[in-house]
N, C-alpha and C positions, 0 to 999 in steps of 0.2 A: 505494499500500499504506500502511495506515495504521499510525503508531508505536506501540510499546507504553508504559506508564508508565513504567517505567525508563529508557527512551531519551528518552522527554520531560523527565525529571528531568536529562538532562545538563548537568553544570556546577553541579548544586543538590543538596537534602537529601532524601531519602525517609525516611518515617516509617511504620514497621510497629508497630502497637498490638495487643498482644497475640501477639508473635511465635511463643509456643508453640502456638499455634492452628492455625498455616500446616498442611497437610496434609504428609504425606512427600515428596510428589513435589515440591512448592512449595518445601520447604525445600533441595531438591537443587537445585532451579532457581536460586534464589536464591544458594546456595553457589557453584554455577558461575559465576554474574554478578559474585559479589565476588573470587573466584580470577581468572577471565580478564579481568575488567573489561571485558566486551563483552557483547553481547546478540545473539540472532539472531531476525530477525522472521519471524512465521508464515508459512511457505511458501518459506521461504528459506534458503540453505545459507552464505551470506556473514555473518561475525560483524560487527558494528558495535559500535565503541568506545564505553563509557560512562565518564564520570567524576563518580561518585557518592558522597555521603556517606549513610551509613544510620543512622538512629537506632531503636532497637527498644525499646519499651516493653512492662511487664509487670507483672502485680501476683503472677506466679507466683513460684516457687522455682525460677530454671533450672538449679541444680544438680540439685535433685528431678527436673525434667524430664527431664534429661538423664540420670540413673538408673535413671528408669523408661521411657526409649525414648522420650518424646513429642518430644523437641527433639533433632536430631542433634549430636551433642558437636563436632564439626568446624565446625559452625554457629555452636555457641554460641560457642567459641573465636575464630572470626572477629570475632564481632561485639561480643566483650567488653574491647576493648582499652581502653576507658574505662567503668566502671561508676559510675554516680551514683545512690546510693540516696537517695530522697526521703521521709521519714518520711510517715504518715498524718497528716491534719489533726488527729486525735484526740491525737497526741504532739506537736504543734506549736499549739496554742491561741491562742499570740499572734499566729498570723498570719490566723486567721479574720476580723477585723474589717478588716484592711487588703485582704485578698483581695475580700472581701464588698462594701467601699465602692466597689473597682477593678471588679468584675462590676455593679455597679447602675450605675455610669456608662457603661461599655460598653453594658448593654442600653438604657439611656435613650437614647444617641447612636443606636443600631441602631433602635428604636422610635419615634425622634423625639419622645419624651417628656421633660418636666422629671426631674432628678433629685430622687427625693422624699426628703423627711427621713428622717434616721435617730437615733432616741432612743439615749441610753446603755443604757438597759434592753434593748431590741433586741437590741443588740450583746451584750450579757452573755447574753441568752438563745441567741443564736447560738454564742457560745462554749462554752456549757453542754452543747449536741448531741453525738452520738456521731459523725455525719457518716460513715456506712458507705459512701457513695457519693464519698466526698472531694471533690474540687474540682468535679467535674461535678454532685454534688448541691448545693454551695454555689452555684455558677453559676444552676443552675435557681431555687434559692431567690431570688435576687437577679433574675433576670427575673420570677418573679410578684410580687415586692415592686415592682419598677417599674410592673407591669401594676396595681396597686392590690389584688393579692391579699394574703391574710392570711400573715405569717410562719410 
């Protein structure tokens, strides 16, 4: 029998990006795993213990998601032990150049290419952008830069 993702993560961390988008049935199943600290394999009735940390990321207002019934309140409370709010890039422009340089270095290594030069003017242009896609958009821009495409 094959083990599921949560059992596979035993002793580690599971990340849910867009937690509010889980279906109601998956929310209920995740809540049961968090409460019981166990999973049941498909076709089995025997619970298997799991020790996992859960990180749930979202761009949504989870209080609103709970009020409007899209996110279970009990799951929200179970997950909200530690709440870390990270402002969007447009609110922390001083981080854009630092992140971009790091993303360029990572992309160059991944593609096996040299790290291209960055001019101060390029970084100022990057800092002036709105970045509605936040870090993911900035990272894609860094990859294009490494590949020799226009910023």
